[in-house]
DRENDO-254295 format. One record per residue (C-alpha): x, y negated, z negated. Coordinates in nm, 3 decimals. Each point is the difference from the previous one (the first is absolute). Layout:
+---------+---------+---------+
!      px !      py !      pz !
+---------+---------+---------+
!       X !       Y !       Z !
...
+---------+---------+---------+
***
This chain:
+---------+---------+---------+
!      px !      py !      pz !
+---------+---------+---------+
!   0.708 !   1.254 !   1.249 !
!   0.053 !  -0.173 !   0.330 !
!  -0.126 !   0.136 !   0.335 !
!   0.122 !  -0.073 !   0.351 !
!  -0.175 !   0.116 !   0.314 !
!   0.241 !   0.115 !   0.272 !
!  -0.164 !  -0.049 !   0.340 !
!   0.137 !   0.151 !   0.322 !
!  -0.122 !  -0.192 !   0.305 !
!   0.087 !  -0.116 !   0.352 !
!  -0.016 !  -0.332 !   0.184 !
!  -0.109 !  -0.230 !  -0.283 !
!   0.070 !  -0.373 !   0.026 !
!  -0.041 !  -0.098 !  -0.367 !
!  -0.111 !   0.120 !  -0.343 !
!  -0.375 !  -0.041 !   0.076 !
!  -0.028 !   0.380 !   0.012 !
!   0.019 !   0.011 !  -0.381 !
!  -0.318 !  -0.209 !  -0.029 !
!  -0.176 !   0.214 !   0.262 !
!   0.089 !   0.311 !  -0.203 !
!  -0.122 !  -0.166 !  -0.324 !
!   0.338 !   0.038 !  -0.170 !
!  -0.016 !  -0.177 !  -0.337 !
!   0.343 !   0.103 !  -0.128 !
!   0.348 !  -0.040 !   0.140 !
!   0.072 !   0.162 !   0.335 !
!   0.279 !   0.071 !   0.242 !
!  -0.105 !   0.015 !   0.362 !
!   0.247 !   0.192 !   0.217 !
!  -0.075 !  -0.131 !   0.349 !
!   0.134 !   0.176 !   0.311 !
!   0.042 !  -0.254 !   0.277 !
!   0.264 !  -0.129 !   0.237 !
!   0.154 !  -0.252 !  -0.239 !
!   0.182 !  -0.020 !  -0.331 !
!  -0.168 !  -0.228 !  -0.252 !
!  -0.087 !  -0.037 !  -0.369 !
!  -0.297 !  -0.192 !  -0.144 !
!  -0.130 !  -0.036 !  -0.356 !
!  -0.331 !  -0.157 !  -0.099 !
!  -0.206 !   0.036 !  -0.320 !
!   0.173 !   0.319 !  -0.118 !
!  -0.018 !   0.159 !   0.345 !
!   0.329 !   0.077 !   0.173 !
!   0.004 !   0.086 !   0.370 !
!   0.315 !   0.141 !   0.152 !
!  -0.007 !   0.021 !   0.379 !
!   0.244 !   0.230 !   0.174 !
!   0.079 !   0.132 !   0.343 !
!   0.025 !   0.354 !  -0.139 !
!  -0.241 !   0.270 !   0.110 !
!  -0.166 !   0.258 !  -0.220 !
!  -0.246 !  -0.018 !  -0.288 !
!   0.233 !   0.195 !  -0.230 !
!   0.287 !  -0.241 !   0.054 !
!  -0.221 !  -0.298 !  -0.078 !
!  -0.150 !   0.165 !  -0.310 !
!   0.351 !   0.073 !  -0.125 !
!   0.097 !  -0.362 !   0.060 !
!  -0.305 !  -0.118 !  -0.197 !
!   0.093 !   0.237 !  -0.287 !
!   0.354 !  -0.139 !  -0.009 !
!  -0.134 !  -0.356 !  -0.028 !
!  -0.264 !   0.078 !  -0.265 !
!   0.048 !  -0.081 !  -0.364 !
!  -0.333 !   0.106 !  -0.159 !
!  -0.063 !   0.288 !  -0.239 !
!  -0.262 !   0.159 !   0.228 !
!   0.018 !   0.017 !   0.380 !
!  -0.315 !   0.062 !   0.203 !
!   0.053 !   0.100 !   0.364 !
!  -0.246 !  -0.142 !   0.253 !
!  -0.073 !  -0.002 !   0.370 !
!  -0.112 !  -0.325 !   0.159 !
!  -0.356 !   0.124 !   0.058 !
!  -0.076 !   0.047 !  -0.371 !
!  -0.224 !  -0.251 !  -0.177 !
!  -0.011 !   0.021 !  -0.381 !
!  -0.315 !  -0.042 !  -0.208 !
!  -0.001 !  -0.279 !  -0.258 !
!   0.175 !   0.139 !  -0.308 !
!   0.144 !   0.306 !   0.178 !
!   0.362 !  -0.103 !  -0.054 !
!  -0.060 !  -0.055 !  -0.371 !
!  -0.150 !   0.351 !   0.002 !
!   0.332 !   0.136 !   0.129 !
!   0.181 !  -0.160 !  -0.293 !
!  -0.262 !   0.139 !  -0.240 !
!   0.047 !   0.351 !   0.142 !
!   0.374 !  -0.012 !  -0.073 !
!  -0.072 !  -0.126 !  -0.352 !
!  -0.244 !   0.289 !  -0.056 !
!   0.248 !   0.254 !   0.140 !
!   0.336 !  -0.109 !  -0.148 !
!   0.178 !   0.318 !   0.118 !
!  -0.110 !  -0.038 !   0.365 !
!   0.273 !  -0.092 !   0.246 !
!  -0.231 !   0.004 !   0.305 !
!  -0.376 !  -0.045 !   0.021 !
!  -0.208 !   0.053 !   0.314 !
!  -0.322 !  -0.199 !   0.032 !
!  -0.308 !   0.062 !   0.210 !
!  -0.085 !  -0.220 !   0.297 !
!  -0.335 !  -0.098 !   0.138 !
!   0.001 !   0.064 !   0.372 !
!  -0.221 !  -0.128 !   0.277 !
!  -0.165 !   0.220 !   0.258 !
!  -0.202 !  -0.161 !   0.281 !
!  -0.015 !  -0.328 !  -0.191 !
!  -0.141 !   0.156 !  -0.318 !
!   0.197 !   0.048 !  -0.319 !
!   0.005 !   0.342 !  -0.158 !
!   0.154 !   0.057 !  -0.340 !
!   0.257 !   0.279 !  -0.036 !
!   0.096 !  -0.089 !  -0.358 !
!  -0.053 !   0.271 !  -0.255 !
!   0.129 !  -0.187 !  -0.308 !
!   0.168 !   0.317 !  -0.122 !
!   0.344 !   0.023 !  -0.151 !
!   0.194 !   0.304 !   0.107 !
!   0.362 !   0.092 !   0.032 !
!   0.159 !  -0.010 !   0.344 !
!   0.261 !   0.268 !   0.061 !
!   0.290 !   0.011 !   0.241 !
!  -0.191 !   0.239 !   0.228 !
!  -0.302 !  -0.231 !   0.046 !
!   0.150 !  -0.350 !  -0.033 !
!   0.034 !  -0.044 !   0.377 !
!  -0.379 !   0.011 !   0.043 !
!  -0.019 !  -0.361 !  -0.118 !
!   0.105 !  -0.296 !   0.213 !
!   0.239 !  -0.267 !  -0.120 !
!  -0.278 !  -0.262 !  -0.001 !
!  -0.161 !   0.187 !  -0.293 !
!   0.318 !   0.014 !  -0.211 !
!   0.124 !  -0.214 !  -0.287 !
!   0.331 !   0.072 !  -0.171 !
!   0.161 !  -0.103 !  -0.324 !
!   0.334 !  -0.165 !   0.071 !
!   0.174 !   0.151 !  -0.302 !
+---------+---------+---------+
***
């Protein structure tokens, strides 16, 4: 299975953001800025647009993606070593899952606190909106 990280961001000059985020797979960076541009480097594609709106840019990144699994990300996320391979492993362990939400470690006053529970539970239509897009991975098929 192949994974691409879809990053919504603003005002980036190049693909250096992928290294800062510790992205070790392919990625599409949807960059909101005042210019139209396209750059590819080491499996990272950055599309710069003059459009406004995170949803529009995420949709653009989805249209350009070709991987089996798409992981949505905000530009302030930094992945642990091996985290992206863990996303692939989760989809292999749950072959019927179309969408998987993952926990995020957050920072509060400079200290990291862990909100992960490492539990698998079903998300229903009535509680799916509790989770942000930056926690979501989807199966393309």
